[in-house]
ZAKE-575215 format. One record per residue (C-alpha): residue number from 1; x, y, z. Coordinates in steps of 0.25 Angstrom, whole numbers, plus 5000, padded with zeros to 4 digits. Layout:
<recs>
<rec pos="NUM" x="X" y="Y" z="Z"/>
...
</recs>
This chain:
<recs>
<rec pos="1" x="5442" y="5669" z="5351"/>
<rec pos="2" x="5428" y="5664" z="5352"/>
<rec pos="3" x="5431" y="5651" z="5345"/>
<rec pos="4" x="5443" y="5649" z="5354"/>
<rec pos="5" x="5434" y="5650" z="5366"/>
<rec pos="6" x="5424" y="5641" z="5360"/>
<rec pos="7" x="5435" y="5631" z="5357"/>
<rec pos="8" x="5440" y="5632" z="5371"/>
<rec pos="9" x="5426" y="5629" z="5377"/>
<rec pos="10" x="5425" y="5617" z="5368"/>
<rec pos="11" x="5438" y="5612" z="5372"/>
<rec pos="12" x="5435" y="5614" z="5387"/>
<rec pos="13" x="5422" y="5607" z="5385"/>
<rec pos="14" x="5428" y="5595" z="5378"/>
<rec pos="15" x="5439" y="5594" z="5389"/>
<rec pos="16" x="5428" y="5594" z="5399"/>
<rec pos="17" x="5420" y="5583" z="5391"/>
<rec pos="18" x="5432" y="5575" z="5390"/>
<rec pos="19" x="5435" y="5576" z="5405"/>
<rec pos="20" x="5421" y="5572" z="5408"/>
<rec pos="21" x="5421" y="5560" z="5398"/>
<rec pos="22" x="5435" y="5555" z="5404"/>
<rec pos="23" x="5429" y="5556" z="5418"/>
<rec pos="24" x="5417" y="5548" z="5414"/>
<rec pos="25" x="5426" y="5538" z="5407"/>
<rec pos="26" x="5435" y="5535" z="5419"/>
<rec pos="27" x="5422" y="5534" z="5428"/>
<rec pos="28" x="5416" y="5524" z="5418"/>
<rec pos="29" x="5429" y="5516" z="5417"/>
<rec pos="30" x="5431" y="5516" z="5433"/>
<rec pos="31" x="5416" y="5511" z="5434"/>
<rec pos="32" x="5418" y="5500" z="5424"/>
<rec pos="33" x="5431" y="5495" z="5430"/>
<rec pos="34" x="5424" y="5495" z="5444"/>
<rec pos="35" x="5412" y="5487" z="5438"/>
<rec pos="36" x="5421" y="5477" z="5432"/>
<rec pos="37" x="5429" y="5475" z="5445"/>
<rec pos="38" x="5416" y="5473" z="5452"/>
<rec pos="39" x="5411" y="5463" z="5442"/>
<rec pos="40" x="5425" y="5455" z="5443"/>
<rec pos="41" x="5423" y="5455" z="5458"/>
<rec pos="42" x="5409" y="5450" z="5456"/>
<rec pos="43" x="5414" y="5439" z="5446"/>
<rec pos="44" x="5425" y="5435" z="5456"/>
<rec pos="45" x="5415" y="5434" z="5467"/>
<rec pos="46" x="5405" y="5426" z="5459"/>
<rec pos="47" x="5416" y="5416" z="5455"/>
<rec pos="48" x="5420" y="5415" z="5469"/>
<rec pos="49" x="5406" y="5411" z="5473"/>
<rec pos="50" x="5405" y="5401" z="5462"/>
<rec pos="51" x="5418" y="5394" z="5466"/>
<rec pos="52" x="5412" y="5394" z="5480"/>
<rec pos="53" x="5399" y="5388" z="5475"/>
<rec pos="54" x="5408" y="5377" z="5468"/>
<rec pos="55" x="5415" y="5374" z="5481"/>
<rec pos="56" x="5401" y="5373" z="5488"/>
<rec pos="57" x="5396" y="5363" z="5477"/>
<rec pos="58" x="5409" y="5355" z="5478"/>
<rec pos="59" x="5406" y="5353" z="5493"/>
<rec pos="60" x="5392" y="5347" z="5491"/>
<rec pos="61" x="5392" y="5332" z="5492"/>
<rec pos="62" x="5381" y="5322" z="5492"/>
<rec pos="63" x="5380" y="5307" z="5491"/>
<rec pos="64" x="5368" y="5309" z="5481"/>
<rec pos="65" x="5374" y="5306" z="5467"/>
<rec pos="66" x="5363" y="5314" z="5460"/>
<rec pos="67" x="5365" y="5326" z="5469"/>
<rec pos="68" x="5380" y="5325" z="5467"/>
<rec pos="69" x="5378" y="5325" z="5451"/>
<rec pos="70" x="5370" y="5338" z="5453"/>
<rec pos="71" x="5380" y="5344" z="5462"/>
<rec pos="72" x="5391" y="5341" z="5451"/>
<rec pos="73" x="5382" y="5348" z="5441"/>
<rec pos="74" x="5381" y="5360" z="5449"/>
<rec pos="75" x="5396" y="5360" z="5452"/>
<rec pos="76" x="5399" y="5360" z="5437"/>
<rec pos="77" x="5389" y="5372" z="5435"/>
<rec pos="78" x="5397" y="5380" z="5446"/>
<rec pos="79" x="5410" y="5377" z="5439"/>
<rec pos="80" x="5404" y="5381" z="5426"/>
<rec pos="81" x="5399" y="5394" z="5432"/>
<rec pos="82" x="5412" y="5397" z="5437"/>
<rec pos="83" x="5419" y="5395" z="5424"/>
<rec pos="84" x="5408" y="5404" z="5417"/>
<rec pos="85" x="5410" y="5415" z="5427"/>
<rec pos="86" x="5425" y="5415" z="5425"/>
<rec pos="87" x="5423" y="5417" z="5410"/>
<rec pos="88" x="5413" y="5428" z="5412"/>
<rec pos="89" x="5418" y="5442" z="5411"/>
<rec pos="90" x="5417" y="5450" z="5425"/>
<rec pos="91" x="5410" y="5461" z="5417"/>
<rec pos="92" x="5399" y="5452" z="5413"/>
<rec pos="93" x="5389" y="5456" z="5425"/>
<rec pos="94" x="5377" y="5448" z="5419"/>
<rec pos="95" x="5385" y="5435" z="5418"/>
<rec pos="96" x="5390" y="5437" z="5432"/>
<rec pos="97" x="5376" y="5439" z="5437"/>
<rec pos="98" x="5371" y="5427" z="5430"/>
<rec pos="99" x="5382" y="5419" z="5437"/>
<rec pos="100" x="5379" y="5425" z="5450"/>
<rec pos="101" x="5364" y="5420" z="5448"/>
<rec pos="102" x="5369" y="5406" z="5444"/>
<rec pos="103" x="5378" y="5406" z="5457"/>
<rec pos="104" x="5366" y="5408" z="5465"/>
<rec pos="105" x="5358" y="5397" z="5458"/>
<rec pos="106" x="5370" y="5387" z="5460"/>
<rec pos="107" x="5370" y="5391" z="5475"/>
<rec pos="108" x="5355" y="5388" z="5476"/>
<rec pos="109" x="5357" y="5375" z="5469"/>
<rec pos="110" x="5369" y="5371" z="5479"/>
<rec pos="111" x="5360" y="5374" z="5491"/>
<rec pos="112" x="5350" y="5365" z="5485"/>
<rec pos="113" x="5360" y="5354" z="5484"/>
<rec pos="114" x="5365" y="5357" z="5498"/>
<rec pos="115" x="5350" y="5354" z="5503"/>
<rec pos="116" x="5349" y="5342" z="5495"/>
<rec pos="117" x="5363" y="5336" z="5500"/>
<rec pos="118" x="5359" y="5340" z="5515"/>
</recs>
């Protein structure tokens, strides 16, 4: 009788432990899925911003051949950034942050060209 009672307590403890582990697993899974969803949205937003930057660069015109050549180089850089971003996994947060920083740099460069054109 005494061994049956110990066995029953062990089984109950194991069932409780399995339940706790199952709840923890589901919680982690839901959290992971939410994070991946957020990163996909962030990647899509960044892609949209880069496409807008590409459009902004396309609108820049000048009669200065040297400046036009530099603008063309910058346009190609933006195209390359868009292609690299498309190939990057949405879960690669470090790479997405790097592209966000590059986007900021490209915007600064574009502002510089706007000042030169004006």
